[in-house]
N, C-alpha and C positions, 0 to 999 in steps of 0.2 A: 371600460374593457372587462369583460368577465373572465373572472378567475379560472387559471389551466390548471386543474389536479393532475398530478404525476405520479406514477409508483416508480421507486428506485429497488431494483433486485440486489440486494446488497449480500447474500449469503449469510452472513454475522458480523454482528455489531461489536467485532472485538477491536483491539488499539492497532490493526494493522494499518499500514501506510494509506494505501488506497481508501479503506473505509474512513479515516480521519480526513483525508481531503475530499470524500464526497460528502461527509458532514459539513464543512467549513463551507464548502460551495452553497449549502444548502442554506446554510445559517448567512451567508452572505447577499442573497437573493432577497427581491423584494419579495415579502409575502402577501403584497396586496394583489400582485401579478400571476404568483406561482404558489399551489400549495404540493410540497413533496412528503410523500409518504415512504414506509421502507417495508420492502419483504424480505423475510429472512426464513433460512432452512436449518439453522443451526442455532437457535436460539439460547443455549448454552453458553456459548460466547456472547455475553451480553455487556459488555464493559462500557460500550458508548450508547446505551440504551437511555438510562436518563437523560443523557444530553438532549438526545433526539425528540423524547420525550418533553421534556422540559422548552423546546424552542416549537411545541405545537404539533409535532409529527406524530402520525398514528404507525404502529408496528403489526404489519400482518405476519402469522407464521405459516407455513406450507411445510408439509412433509418432505423429509431430505429425499433425493434420488438414489435408491438401491437396484434400479435396474427390474428387480423381482416386483417392485410395487408400482410401476408405470402406472396402472390404471388408476390406483390410488392418487397420486401426483395429477394426472390429469383431471381428476375429479376437483382436487383441492382448488387448482387453478380456474377452473371453469367456475366453481361456486363462488371463488372471489370476486371473478370479472361479471357473474348476474347480479351479486349480492352488490356490488359498488360500479353503478354506470357511470358515476359521475368520474372517471378517470379518462382521460382523453391519450395519455402520452406512460409507455411503459420503457422505462429505463434500465436494461440489464446490465450490470456489472461482473454478472457472474456469467461463464459461457460454458460449462462443461455439460448442461443439459437444456440449455435457453433454446434449442431446437424444437423441444418438448412443448414448451410453454409459449413461445413468440406466437406461432401459429393461433394457439387458443386466444391470445391477446387480438390478433387481428381478427378473428373471426368476430369477437365483441367489438370491433370496430376503434379499436386502439392504435394509434401511430408508436411506432417499435424504434428504438434505439439498442444496439448492440456495441459494448464497450471493451475494447482490447486492453488488458493491463498487464499483459505479459509476452514473453516471447518462447515460452515452452512448457509442455505439458508434465516435463520430468520424463520418467523412465518408468517400465513394467507395462503390466497386462494393463493397468487403469488408463495408462495414459495412450494407449492404440484405443480402447473406448471413447475414450475422451475426443480424440483425432477424430473418431468415425460419426459421434454426435455432433462435433463443432462443422463438420462441413457443409451441412446444410444452411447454414447462417446467411452465408453469404449470397442465398439466393432470397432469404425469408423476412430480412430486417428492411427499415425503409430508411434508416440512417446508420452511419457506420463511424465510430470513433477510434480512435487509437493513442495511448497515452505518448506515442511516438510514432514516426514512419516505420519503423522495423515492426514493432508490435502490431499496426495495421497490415503490413505485408504479412505476418506470418500467420495470423487467423484469418486474414479475409482473401489473399491474394492479391497478385499483382492487378490483375483488370479493376476489381475495386476499389482501390486505392487511389486511383487514376478519376475515377467518379466525382461528380458534384453532389454525391451524397456522402463522401467521407470528408473527415476533418481531424487534425491533431488537436486534441485539447492537453494542454500541459497540463502536468501535475504540480499543481500551485499549492502557494501555503500561505499563511498569515505571516507577512514578512515582519510586523511588527513585532509579533509574539517571540521570534526564532531571533532576532538581532541581538550580537552579544552584549552580556550585561554582567560588570564586575561584580556586583554587588550580590548577584544572584549566585555566581559562581564560588564567592567566598562562603555565603549560606550554603549551599548545598555541600561544598567539600568539607564545612564544618560537619552538618548533619551525618556525614559519612565518615567521620573520623578520619580525612585524610590531610595529609601536610604535604611533602614533596614527591608523593609517589607519582607517577605518570600513569595516567588512567585511558585505558581504551573504551571504547563502548560499539556495542553492537545490536543494532535497533531492528526486529522484525518477527515475524511468527517462529516458532519453535518448530522447522518442520525441515525435511531434507533440502528444499530448494536453498535453505540460507546456510548449508554449509557448517552449522557450529561445531560439527564433529572434527574437522580440518582447523576452525579456530583454536579448538582447544590440545589440539596437538602442538599446533606451532605454537600457543602461548604456554604451553608446558618447555617446549625450547627454550623460547625467550627467556623464561624466568630461571635460568641458569646462568646468566649474566645480569639478569636485572630482579632480583627475589622479592623486591619490596612492591613490584607496581601490579595494579589491579586491572582486570576484565570486568566490566558491566554487561551484562546481557539483559535485553529488558523486551518482554513480549512474553508471548503465552501457546501452546500449541501440543501437538500430538506426540511431540518428541521430549516433553521436558523429563519422562522419565527416564530415557535413553540419555538424556545429557546428564542427567543426576548422577547416573550410573558409571558415567566417562569421567567425570570429573573426581569420583571417587577413587576410581582404577589408576587415574593418574596424580592422584593425590596432590590438588591444587587447589583444594579447596578453599583457604585461608586469603589466595588472591582472587576469588570468582566471586560475585555478588548478581544473582537473579531475581529480577525485580518484573514481577507481573502486573498487568491489569492498571498500567500508569498512564494519567493524563496529564503529566507534568514532564515529558520528553524533553519540549523546550528548555526546561530547568536542568535536568540532566546532562544536556549537551553542552550547556554552559560550564557545566562542572568537570565536563571529560577534557582531555587533550586531544585524542586522535580519535576518531570514527573509523570502523572495521566493516568490511561488507565483503565476506569470500564467498558470496552467491553462487551457485552454477548456473543459474539464468535470472535476468530482470527485465521488464518492459522498461520502465524508466523511474527509477525508485524515487517514490516521496521523501523516504527516510533521509536517500543522499541529498536530495534538495533541502531539506529542513539544515542537514548538518552544515551543509555551506553556507547556508544563512546564519548560523551562528558562529561562523569565521573557522571553521574546527578543519585540521586537515584529515584527509579523507584516502585511506588505502584500499583498493578496491580489486576484485577479482577479473582479471581481465574477459570473465565471462559478461562482465556487466557493460550494459549499453552505453558507449563514449559519449553520446550526446549528452547525458547527464553533466557531464563536467562543464560547466557554465561559468565557474568562477576561477578554474585553474588550480583548484585546492585536491584536484583526485588525482592519483596516481594508481595505474591497472596493472597489477602484478600478477603475473602466471600462477595457478595454485601449487607452486612448491614451497614446503616449511620454510627450507633456507634463504628463499627469495623474500620470503613473508618477514621472517626474524631479522633478515637484514635491513628491510625497510623501518620494520618497527622499531630499530636500535639507532635510526636517526635522530640527531637533535631536532626539538621541536621548533617549529616556525613561529616566527611573529603572530600573534593573532590580529586578523585585520577587519574591520567591518563590511559586508559585502551586500547591503540591501539594495543599491542603486544598481548593479548587475544583476540582481535578482530579479527585480522589477524591469528592467531593459530587456532581459529574455524572455519577456512573458509568463513568468511564473510566481506574480501577485494574484491573491485568489479574488480578490475585487473585481480586476479586470476578467478573469476567464469566468466567474461567476456571473457577469452580466450576458456575456457571449451566450452560456448555455442558456439562462433564463428566456433570451429573446429566441433560442432554437424552439425551446417549450413552446413557447407561446406561438412563432408558427406552423411547428407540427399539431399543435392542440386548437388550430381556427376549425 
């Protein structure tokens, strides 16, 4: 069988949940059958770059879309496909301006996949522009994937999710890597000088969607009764300065640890006691699946897709500070191993990678 060459449009190789999941899927595929390479338009976020290059994947850079540079963007994509005719499939995990480059890919004979990883564009003028740019996708792509049915319905509409060329692809993880390990927990708690403190952990990009400001306001209130406990914030992004300023304003710096560009989230989850996700919206969060795989209690915003609760460890709480403080103050539940539940619900990366590999081969024929 001839190898199928695939381009993954991933926008940035940072340590976000969906990016890590895509890299893990590529890692789990049979490289004799499929060669996956990456396209990024934000090369400054490069935490996963060495990992994908060590896997033998190439990384191509294109200009970020800024409306005023549409000509430059179109030329870059056209040049990429002209220079590399070996690629047969384009899988876009970025949606904001995919309607511009998907027709270019099809012109060059590639089969195209558009993947919905979310359920909202946020707010403001940029969200309106994104919505306008995204609408044509439902008529352009050859295949449609959602991380959940809700994510598919939001981006593609009701008609598309009833078609044979739409599928839900679970945000799968390496279950062995995240299974609870007491030795790792003790090692990391010593590393961060933790003793009996209750440790909360929030994992995700530092942007408005993840709602860090609410989490900090809540933690400030929580500390009034629990002054020794800690909040670890894991991730990087555009709101780092805003978050630092908020922490200083609240005077809670000694209780907050911010960790950027980490490739040991699995170990940090072992160290922690409670996973928090006060997001304003989510598709189907990889980080929440990882947290459940580590057996940790999860406090989630009621804006998060309930489908993510595959173990019963998640509690969905409205975004009111007093409600969150009440939930965070409850005694810790006994930690348990959840690997069997994760696998049975179809969130194991090996199974998911085989399905996606077969789709690439079918489209690339």
